[in-house]
MDTraj code that builds the backbone (N, CA, C; nanometers):
import mdtraj as md
import numpy as np

residues = "MET ASN SER PRO ASN TRP ILE ILE THR SER SER GLU LEU ARG PRO LEU LEU ALA THR GLY GLY ILE THR LEU LEU ASP VAL ARG GLU PRO GLU GLU PHE GLU GLU THR ARG ILE ASP GLY CYS ILE LEU ILE PRO LEU GLY GLU VAL GLN MET ARG ALA GLU ALA GLU LEU ASN LYS GLU ALA ASN ILE VAL ILE TYR CYS ALA HIS GLY VAL ARG SER LEU TYR ALA LEU ARG SER MET GLN ALA MET GLY PHE LYS ASN LEU ARG SER LEU ASP GLY GLY ILE CYS ALA TRP ASN GLU GLY".split()
xyz = np.array([
    [15.7544, -9.4767, -9.7070],
    [15.7844, -9.3565, -9.7899],
    [15.8816, -9.2736, -9.7080],
    [15.9756, -9.2111, -9.7780],
    [16.0814, -9.1298, -9.7170],
    [16.0302, -8.9849, -9.6911],
    [15.9163, -8.9386, -9.7360],
    [15.8708, -8.8013, -9.7122],
    [15.8550, -8.7709, -9.5651],
    [15.9013, -8.6469, -9.5285],
    [15.8673, -8.6085, -9.3900],
    [15.7241, -8.6313, -9.3590],
    [15.6951, -8.6516, -9.2346],
    [15.5641, -8.6719, -9.1957],
    [15.4602, -8.5614, -9.2116],
    [15.5054, -8.4385, -9.2565],
    [15.4138, -8.3340, -9.2856],
    [15.3944, -8.3038, -9.4206],
    [15.4435, -8.4005, -9.5111],
    [15.4167, -8.3931, -9.6573],
    [15.3224, -8.5194, -9.6857],
    [15.2277, -8.4942, -9.7775],
    [15.1358, -8.5971, -9.8233],
    [15.1384, -8.5778, -9.9821],
    [15.1417, -8.6989, -10.0515],
    [15.1448, -8.6829, -10.1988],
    [14.9837, -8.7045, -10.2456],
    [14.9718, -8.6714, -10.3649],
    [14.8350, -8.6840, -10.4293],
    [14.7896, -8.8271, -10.4249],
    [14.8736, -8.9180, -10.4456],
    [14.8297, -9.0584, -10.4368],
    [14.8049, -9.1075, -10.2968],
    [14.8655, -9.0371, -10.2057],
    [14.8286, -9.0804, -10.0621],
    [14.7023, -9.0210, -10.0258],
    [14.6780, -8.8892, -10.0724],
    [14.5622, -8.8221, -10.0231],
    [14.4252, -8.8719, -10.0872],
    [14.4260, -8.9147, -10.2075],
    [14.3112, -8.9625, -10.2696],
    [14.2319, -9.0596, -10.1881],
    [14.2903, -9.1791, -10.1506],
    [14.2088, -9.2762, -10.0741],
    [14.1686, -9.2177, -9.9395],
    [14.2401, -9.1308, -9.8756],
    [14.1969, -9.0687, -9.7551],
    [14.0815, -8.9872, -9.7638],
    [14.0642, -8.9159, -9.8735],
    [13.9489, -8.8339, -9.9035],
    [13.8230, -8.9238, -9.9198],
    [13.8424, -9.0336, -9.9843],
    [13.7291, -9.1360, -10.0012],
    [13.6671, -9.1805, -9.8703],
    [13.7580, -9.1923, -9.7671],
    [13.7179, -9.2493, -9.6450],
    [13.6624, -9.1436, -9.5569],
    [13.6913, -9.0144, -9.5728],
    [13.6466, -8.9094, -9.5001],
    [13.7417, -8.8781, -9.3814],
    [13.7150, -8.7824, -9.3024],
    [13.7913, -8.7530, -9.1838],
    [13.9069, -8.6474, -9.2145],
    [13.9134, -8.5934, -9.3358],
    [14.0250, -8.5106, -9.3693],
    [13.9600, -8.3685, -9.4003],
    [14.0143, -8.2651, -9.3460],
    [13.9783, -8.1267, -9.3727],
    [14.0867, -8.0755, -9.4716],
    [14.0302, -8.0255, -9.5824],
    [14.1146, -7.9784, -9.6948],
    [14.1149, -7.8218, -9.6792],
    [14.2430, -7.7668, -9.6724],
    [14.2523, -7.6238, -9.6628],
    [14.3294, -7.5664, -9.7759],
    [14.2595, -7.4856, -9.8620],
    [14.3205, -7.4200, -9.9772],
    [14.3697, -7.2803, -9.9312],
    [14.4989, -7.2431, -9.9432],
    [14.5487, -7.1216, -9.8978],
    [14.5870, -7.0286, -10.0195],
    [14.5325, -7.0604, -10.1370],
    [14.5543, -6.9804, -10.2520],
    [14.4665, -6.8572, -10.2497],
    [14.4739, -6.7649, -10.3353],
    [14.3950, -6.6515, -10.3528],
    [14.2464, -6.6831, -10.4125],
    [14.1512, -6.6085, -10.3855],
    [14.0206, -6.6309, -10.4467],
    [14.0230, -6.6566, -10.5896],
    [14.0955, -6.5749, -10.6670],
    [14.0938, -6.5906, -10.8177],
    [14.1506, -6.7311, -10.8581],
    [14.2430, -6.7796, -10.7834],
    [14.3007, -6.9139, -10.8149],
    [14.1960, -7.0181, -10.7723],
    [14.1316, -7.0000, -10.6650],
    [14.0331, -7.0969, -10.6223],
    [13.9144, -7.0981, -10.7196],
    [13.8743, -6.9886, -10.7817],
    [13.7680, -6.9918, -10.8816],
    [13.8074, -7.0754, -11.0069],
    [13.9230, -7.0845, -11.0412],
    [13.9781, -7.1511, -11.1638],
    [13.9835, -7.3003, -11.1397],
    [14.0262, -7.3465, -11.0207],
    [14.0262, -7.4913, -10.9951],
    [14.0499, -7.5127, -10.8494],
    [13.9854, -7.6173, -10.7923],
    [13.9892, -7.6568, -10.6596],
    [13.9678, -7.7991, -10.6370],
    [14.0003, -7.8473, -10.5215],
    [13.9656, -7.9823, -10.4787],
    [13.8360, -7.9775, -10.3978],
    [13.7380, -8.0580, -10.4546],
    [13.6050, -8.0561, -10.3961],
    [13.6050, -8.0772, -10.2430],
    [13.5194, -7.9964, -10.1817],
    [13.5117, -7.9977, -10.0406],
    [13.6037, -7.9192, -9.9518],
    [13.6965, -7.8512, -10.0198],
    [13.7932, -7.7684, -9.9452],
    [13.7368, -7.6483, -9.8761],
    [13.8150, -7.5839, -9.7915],
    [13.7865, -7.4618, -9.7253],
    [13.8957, -7.3661, -9.7791],
    [13.8481, -7.2354, -9.8131],
    [13.9413, -7.1467, -9.8691],
    [13.9711, -7.0483, -9.7465],
    [14.0992, -7.0417, -9.7195],
    [14.1478, -6.9311, -9.6342],
    [14.2848, -6.8897, -9.6898],
    [14.2812, -6.7806, -9.7633],
    [14.4168, -6.7316, -9.8277],
    [14.5311, -6.7248, -9.7285],
    [14.6420, -6.7593, -9.7682],
    [14.7566, -6.7492, -9.6749],
    [14.7621, -6.6256, -9.5930],
    [14.7310, -6.5082, -9.6544],
    [14.7436, -6.3875, -9.5775],
    [14.6415, -6.3736, -9.4656],
    [14.5408, -6.4599, -9.4670],
    [14.4309, -6.4576, -9.3715],
    [14.4416, -6.5730, -9.2678],
    [14.5377, -6.6632, -9.2871],
    [14.5397, -6.7898, -9.2058],
    [14.5500, -6.7461, -9.0578],
    [14.6397, -6.6618, -9.0172],
    [14.6668, -6.6273, -8.8733],
    [14.5382, -6.5699, -8.8099],
    [14.4544, -6.4881, -8.8886],
    [14.3411, -6.4292, -8.8430],
    [14.2228, -6.5249, -8.8291],
    [14.2125, -6.6169, -8.9301],
    [14.0925, -6.6861, -8.9345],
    [14.1018, -6.8410, -8.8937],
    [14.2171, -6.9036, -8.8961],
    [14.2306, -7.0524, -8.8775],
    [14.1691, -7.0985, -8.7390],
    [14.2049, -7.0337, -8.6394],
    [14.1561, -7.0761, -8.5006],
    [14.0082, -7.0681, -8.4839],
    [13.9425, -6.9745, -8.5502],
    [13.8006, -6.9603, -8.5457],
    [13.7205, -7.0553, -8.6388],
    [13.7889, -7.0932, -8.7451],
    [13.7157, -7.1678, -8.8600],
    [13.7565, -7.3123, -8.8628],
    [13.8598, -7.3506, -8.8000],
    [13.9150, -7.4912, -8.8076],
    [13.9281, -7.5561, -8.6767],
    [13.9219, -7.6825, -8.6610],
    [13.9354, -7.7575, -8.5389],
    [14.0831, -7.7862, -8.5260],
    [14.1415, -7.7459, -8.4127],
    [14.2886, -7.7760, -8.3925],
    [14.3177, -7.9282, -8.3891],
    [14.2263, -8.0150, -8.3647],
    [14.2552, -8.1602, -8.3426],
    [14.2278, -8.2345, -8.4815],
    [14.1658, -8.1675, -8.5813],
    [14.1323, -8.2291, -8.7024],
    [14.2580, -8.2639, -8.7919],
    [14.2396, -8.3610, -8.8742],
    [14.3411, -8.4034, -8.9716],
    [14.3228, -8.3113, -9.0891],
    [14.4161, -8.2127, -9.0973],
    [14.4114, -8.1090, -9.1984],
    [14.5263, -8.1234, -9.3159],
    [14.4811, -8.1306, -9.4329],
    [14.5728, -8.1150, -9.5364],
    [14.5677, -7.9737, -9.6168],
    [14.6725, -7.9170, -9.6196],
    [14.6711, -7.7790, -9.6703],
    [14.7462, -7.7909, -9.8144],
    [14.6807, -7.7088, -9.9006],
    [14.7375, -7.6995, -10.0403],
    [14.7290, -7.5645, -10.0961],
    [14.8207, -7.5477, -10.1936],
    [14.8242, -7.4150, -10.2704],
    [14.8496, -7.4596, -10.4070],
    [14.9152, -7.3750, -10.4901],
    [14.9319, -7.4098, -10.6282],
    [15.0439, -7.5081, -10.6434],
    [15.1606, -7.4888, -10.5754],
    [15.2801, -7.5865, -10.6009],
    [15.3352, -7.6377, -10.4796],
    [15.2836, -7.5996, -10.3591],
    [15.3284, -7.6515, -10.2327],
    [15.4146, -7.5649, -10.1473],
    [15.4418, -7.4381, -10.1762],
    [15.5217, -7.3424, -10.1114],
    [15.4437, -7.2720, -10.0022],
    [15.3284, -7.2063, -10.0511],
    [15.2483, -7.1341, -9.9491],
    [15.1888, -7.2250, -9.8491],
    [15.1585, -7.3511, -9.8847],
    [15.0997, -7.4414, -9.7904],
    [15.1974, -7.4800, -9.6787],
    [15.3263, -7.4786, -9.7079],
    [15.4220, -7.5070, -9.6002],
    [15.4292, -7.3897, -9.5057],
    [15.4252, -7.2559, -9.5575],
    [15.4219, -7.1438, -9.4769],
    [15.2967, -7.1514, -9.3783],
    [15.1833, -7.1849, -9.4302],
    [15.0558, -7.1953, -9.3594],
    [15.0729, -7.3010, -9.2574],
    [15.1293, -7.4195, -9.2937],
    [15.1481, -7.5271, -9.1910],
    [15.2360, -7.4833, -9.0815],
    [15.3489, -7.4182, -9.0978],
    [15.4291, -7.3635, -9.0012],
    [15.3546, -7.2623, -8.9070],
    [15.2835, -7.1778, -8.9548],
    [15.2042, -7.0769, -8.8910],
    [15.0905, -7.1480, -8.8041],
    [15.0253, -7.2474, -8.8604],
    [14.9338, -7.3058, -8.7829],
    [14.9883, -7.4020, -8.6715],
    [15.1005, -7.4637, -8.7009],
    [15.1716, -7.5300, -8.5817],
    [15.1976, -7.4439, -8.4746],
    [15.2428, -7.3233, -8.4965],
    [15.2590, -7.2235, -8.3936],
    [15.1357, -7.1842, -8.3177],
    [15.0180, -7.2033, -8.3802],
    [14.8873, -7.1779, -8.3163],
    [14.8385, -7.2965, -8.2390],
    [14.9093, -7.4091, -8.2553],
    [14.8746, -7.5153, -8.1757],
    [14.7903, -7.6322, -8.2513],
    [14.7886, -7.6059, -8.3775],
    [14.7206, -7.7202, -8.4650],
    [14.8260, -7.8394, -8.4682],
    [14.7672, -7.9641, -8.4496],
    [14.8496, -8.0755, -8.4360],
    [14.8678, -8.1642, -8.5533],
    [14.7636, -8.1922, -8.6275],
    [14.7587, -8.2934, -8.7398],
    [14.7568, -8.2248, -8.8849],
    [14.8650, -8.1658, -8.9118],
    [14.8802, -8.0956, -9.0413],
    [14.9660, -8.1643, -9.1379],
    [14.9289, -8.1620, -9.2599],
    [15.0156, -8.2067, -9.3750],
    [14.9980, -8.1072, -9.4911],
    [15.1004, -8.1055, -9.5687],
    [15.1027, -8.0170, -9.6907],
    [15.0969, -8.1076, -9.8100],
    [15.0152, -8.0795, -9.9055],
    [15.0100, -8.1520, -10.0300],
    [15.1294, -8.1300, -10.1200],
    [15.2176, -8.2305, -10.1489],
    [15.3363, -8.2089, -10.2148],
    [15.3030, -8.1740, -10.3658],
    [15.3543, -8.0624, -10.4132],
    [15.3312, -8.0209, -10.5409],
    [15.2060, -7.9391, -10.5657],
    [15.1286, -7.9247, -10.4492],
    [15.0020, -7.8463, -10.4632],
    [14.9019, -7.8983, -10.5537],
    [14.8052, -7.8175, -10.5936],
    [14.6971, -7.8492, -10.6816],
    [14.7531, -7.8923, -10.8283],
    [14.8645, -7.8388, -10.8571],
    [14.9206, -7.8778, -10.9894],
    [14.9465, -8.0216, -10.9942],
    [15.0104, -8.0778, -10.8920],
    [15.0412, -8.2117, -10.8776],
    [14.9062, -8.2991, -10.8719],
    [14.8159, -8.2453, -10.7974],
    [14.6836, -8.3141, -10.7838],
    [14.6148, -8.3220, -10.9214],
    [14.6066, -8.2177, -10.9987],
    [14.5485, -8.2209, -11.1364],
    [14.6163, -8.3084, -11.2301],
    [14.7446, -8.3283, -11.2049],
    [14.8199, -8.4157, -11.3012],
    [14.7945, -8.5582, -11.2770],
    [14.7470, -8.5985, -11.1478],
    [14.7470, -8.7398, -11.1370],
    [14.6477, -8.7992, -11.0417],
])
top = md.Topology()
chain = top.add_chain()
for i, resn in enumerate(residues, 1):
    res = top.add_residue(resn, chain, resSeq=i)
    for name in ("N", "CA", "C"):
        top.add_atom(name, md.element.get_by_symbol(name[0]), res)
traj = md.Trajectory(xyz[None], top)
């Protein structure tokens, strides 16, 4: 696949979730989270990522970040890379793409 290594598609993510070992991070707002979410995710809104990520997430974990469409998750990914997180990917198209397919 030609996607950059920090992008993951819904079709790539689904089998990985089935095998475990993935931490899902939702960076949307609580109101969005209440409407729809991927089961098993952790909610840390984008505005709180810098304050909470190091305390609540393992820097060595395989983390897939998602938002509504894939923009906020990329901001979170860049921020978390700067904090020393190593294994980060952003869900291409966000939860909208996830729910479509």
